[in-house]
N, C-alpha and C positions, 0 to 999 in steps of 0.2 A: 953776558951771562947773571945772573941772583945771586946775588951770597946769603943765604942762610945762618944763622949763629948754628946750632947744633942742632942733631936728630933726641929731642927728647920727651919728655912726656907734657908740651904746653897746652893750650887750651885752642883749642879746632875752630878758622873760621870759617864758616859756611859758605861757600857763592852761589851754589846750587840747588836748589829746591827739591828736596827727595823726604824721603820718611825716616832717615836716618845717613847720617855717613860710616859709610865702611873705613873705618881707623885700619886702612894698608898704602905704607908709601909706594905712591905711585897711583894711586888714583887722587888726581891733582886736583879735579873740577869739583873736588867734595859729594859726590852723589854715592849711589850705593854698588857701586859696579867700575871694576878695571877696565875701559875699553876705548877704542879708536881712539871716544873721542877728548880720553886724559891725555895721547899724546899733543893732538890738535892744542889745547887748553896751556900745556909746556912748550910749544913752539909760541903761543900767542904770550906768555909770561916773556919769554926769551923777547922776542918784538914790541916786548913794552905794552902793548893790547889790552892785557888783563893782568889783573891783580897777583903777586906769589901768592900759592899756598902752603900749608909745611906738607903735604902731604903730597905736592911736585918732585919734589925731594926723592925720587926713586928709589937713587940707590944710597942716600942716605950721609953725603960724604962733605954737606953744609952745602952745597952749590945747586943751585936749578938750568942744568945747560944743557946741550946734544946728548951728550953722557947718560942723561935721565932715560930719553927715549928709548934702547934696545933693552933696560931693565922691565919699563913697560912693556912692550913688545913679547921679552920672553915671559913674565906673567899675564899675559892673557891669552901665549900660549900653553901658559902652565911649565914651562920651559926653565924657569929662574932657578941658581943653583941660592937664591939668598933670597928670603921675604922677610923684611921691615915692617910688625905691627904695632898697633896701642891697644893693649888690652886691658881687661876688665876693670882694674886697680890703676888705667891711665899711665901702666910702664911699659916702654918702647921695648922692642924684644927684636932681634934678629935669628930666625930660626934657618940652619941649614936643611937643603933636602937634596933628595927625599929623604920624609922623617918613615924612618925603618924601626926605633926601639924607643916606646913610650911609657913611662913612669906615670899612673894615672891617679891623682887622689881623688876623683870626686865622681861618684855616681852620674850622677849627669851626663859628665862629660862623656865617661863612660856609653850612654845611651849616645848621644852623636854618631862615637867613633863605633858601636852595633851599629846606626843603619848606613854607617858609608861603607860598612861591608873592613875596617880595618883594628877590630879585635887582636887580629892574631899577629901585632904591633904592641901588643901591651903585654908589659914585662913583668911589672908589675903592678900594684894596687894595695891602696891603705889596708883595706878590710874585704876580706876574699867572699867572708860570713856574711856579710850586709844586708845581700835580699839573696838566697839561696835558691829559689823559685823562679824569680821574677831574671836571675842576670845569672844562670847555669857556667855560664862560662867564664865566669869571675870564678868558680870554685879551687883551681887547681892552678890558679896567679898565686905567687910567691908574695908577701905583704911587706910594705916598707914599714911597719908598725902602727900604733893611732896617733894622735895628736900632740904636741907639736910633731910635724915630720922630721924628719933627723938624715941631715944634708948626708952623713958616710955615708947611711944602709942606700941610701937611693944612688949616690955615687954608684955606688957596689953593681948598679945593675949598667952601668954605662948606657945610661936614652940616650936618645939624642934629642929628647926634650921630656920637659916634665910639666904635666897639666893637671890644674886642677882647679879650685874655687880658689877668691881669689884670700878668703879668710887661710887659708894654706900658705896660698904662693907667698903670701907677701911675707913673710919670715923667710924665706929663699933667695927672693932674688939679691944681684948679686953677691950673692953666700955659695953657690953651687962650686964644685972645683970645677978644672977643664972647661971651662963656659958656658957649660949644659944649658941653653934656656929655656925657662922658665915662663910659662903661658896658663895668668891668669885669668879662665872664663867659668861666670858663675851659672847661667842658667837658670838663672829664680825668677823671670820671667814677670819684673817688676814692672815694662810694660812690653808688651806684643814687637816692638820695633828693637828693642834692647837688646832681645831672647834673636829675634831674626840678624841682628846684625852680628852678633858671637856665631852664631849657625854657619852664617856663608863667612866669617874670619876663620875660621874652623877648616870648611870646606877647602877655602883656599890654600890653606898650611897644607892640608892633606895632597891636595889634588881631585878630590870630590864637591867641585862645586855642582855638579850637575845634582847629585844627590842630595845637595845641599839644599838647593831648587825644588826638589822633587818634593824635596820632605814639606815647606817652604809652600810651596804653591798646591800641594794636592790633599794637606791636611791641615797645619798651622792655620795657614794666610783660609784657603775656603771655607773652614766653618767658623772662624770669627768673625771673618767679613759677616758672614749669614747675619748672623745671630748682633752683629753690634747696625747692618743695614734696617734691624727691625727697631732698636731701640735710641738710636742715636736722633730720633726729632720727639720721643717724650717728653711732656710737658714735667715740668718738678711737680706737679701733684697727683701725676703718673707715676711717680716712683716709689714703690714700697722701699719705708725705711728698714735696712738690716744690721744686724748685729752678728759679727762672725765672732765666735772665740779659740785661740789655739790649743792644743792639745795638754800643755802646760800645768793645766789646771780652773779650776771654777777665775772665772774674773778675767783671765787672763787674754789679753783681750785684740786686736788690731787694729788700730787707729786708720791715719792717710800717711800722708808724710813719705810717699813714694812707695807706699807696702804693697805686695800684690794682691792682697784682697780689697785694696782699694781699686786697683785695677780692673778687680775681675769683676766689683758691685758695679763702678763705670760702667764695663762694657755690656755689662746685663740688665743696663736699665735700673738698676736702687740708688738706694740714697745711705751711704752708710752712718750709722747714725754719730759715728767717731773721727767723722772724716778730718779734725781740726785736733786731734791728738799725733799722739807719737806713732811712731811706726810700731812699735809694741809695746804696750804697759798693764798696769793692773785697773781696773774698770771699779769703781764705786759702782756696790751693786743698785742704791738706789739711783744713782744718773743712766743706769740700764732701764730701770724701771720708770726711770721719769722720760725716756728719752722715747718709752714704750714702741720698740720694734715690730715690721708687723711677719717677721724673718727670722729665726736665730738658727747657726750654721754651725757647726763644731766640728774644730778638726780634731783625729782619733790618731795617733799614731801604733800606739800598743795594739793586740790582739782585732790586727784591721791589717787588710791588706792580699798579695796574692801567698800568705803561706801560710793563709785561715779561712776555711770553707767555713765555719760556723757566724753566725752574722750576730749571735747572742753577748755578746761585749757589745756593740755599736749599741742592740737594745737598750742594755744597761746603762750605759750614755744617756740616750735620749733621754729615759724617761726619770735620771737623773736632776737633768735640767726640765721636765714639764716638772716634778713634784717638789721644784726651790718653790717656798712659801713665798717669799718675797715677788716671784716674777708672775703669783697665779691669775695678777690681775691681767699684766700686759696680753697682745694681742697674739704674738705669735704663739700662745703660750693656749690661749684662751682657745684658738684656730687652729690648732696642732698643727701650723706651719713652724715646724720644731726639724731640720735635717742636717743625719751624720754623716760624717765624708772624711774619708782614709784620705791622711794628710800627704802621704807622698802622691797622691793623685793630681794635687797644687801644685806638684816642682817641676823640673826637666820636662821630657820632651812628650809627657803623658798630659802639659796639663791643660791643653784648650779640650778634655774632655771633662776636667774640673769644674772648667767656663760654660758649658752644654748643660753642667747639671743645676750648674747655680740659673741658669737663663730660663730653663723647665723650670723651677722653684720659685724665681721672682715671677715671672711674666707667663702661665701656663697656656694662657690663650695664645699667644704668638708667637709658642713653639708646639702648638699640638705633631707638628711632624718632625720633630726635633728628640732622636735617638740615644742619647750619650749612650749608652749600653755597645749599640750597634756603633759606635764609634770607637768605643772602649778595644772592641774587637776585629774594628778594621785595622786599629795603631798596633795591636799583638799582632795581626796577620801581615801585616806592611811593613813595618819597622822595627821590628825586634826577633830578625832572625836567630836560629837556635831557640825560642821559646813556644812551645808547644803548650798553648792553655786557651779555656775556654770560658771566655768572662759570663761565659751563662750558666753553667755549670759549679767554677769553681771560685774561690776567693771572695771575701769581705769588702766593699768600697764603699755603699754609700748605706744609710740607711733611715726609712721614709715611714715606718709606720703601715 
């Protein structure tokens, strides 16, 4: 028997090379799945052959011993009565299963539940009107109210689990009456591996592993792998300079330091002109001029998306950038490579579509066969049950002139 201190959000020790470590207790060998190899790894720990890992303590009792093996077997079969995970806030949470009643505080978590076919388990959301066209299933659900989340209101719905982005869940850990588990999953796609790990983790919680892997294998990974395969060997000299501006105003820029914009630029074969700057900051217009981006991408939040069919506002946004006097001699403006994209297309489960658009804009010669609009319709038809929407005729998602 190997004794561990306790189940708590400590740093993980990776012992098996994998794209990510699936943060589920029972994933003894620290790869991206709970399977028979984890049983063998626990036996090797007990025999003194392999090094102990935190996640080997499958039943989270502080010991690594034979009693962990039945829990791993039940996880593999999808029959476990409890599942302990490490969420996106690095918080250790135990969920009683099956989960039948969920308070969901995130649109992106709702996207996952919709893909899984589990929206009927959602009993309340933070804002039912947040996406009336994109998410009609939310319209009839009660609201828990705005930020910050109110634990008493949430408790009144008697959920089996509270699910949301960590900016919300961090205010509820250890605060919910009745030991209701609070799970923070961001789905903000800072890296594809983080996004995949969160998707699979929720698949384990909801007993929807096949649905999670179907989305990842047949949409997320398929398109991102295609894009990366064509850009990963580009020399620095072949990478256009890219400036990404947020929807919050002029020169409210995205830097590096783990930003989604940085990740997308890297995947699509560009160079972020503000790679060495904070994740989000106010850029000096003169710095933009000096760095002379080849491409400017502007995010737009309002007057765009599924609820808007007119591209007029996005066209006006592009014209505003094209007419900034200080940018008149910048390559992106001189060559007309200024693009506007609906901000929410860059987050959640549709984010590979935004990456595809960026790939087309960054290296059109490499991606003549890539059709982001067709991808978008594939996403709507295949992964948004209940949404009847034609992206060719409806919505305002990008403007390129």
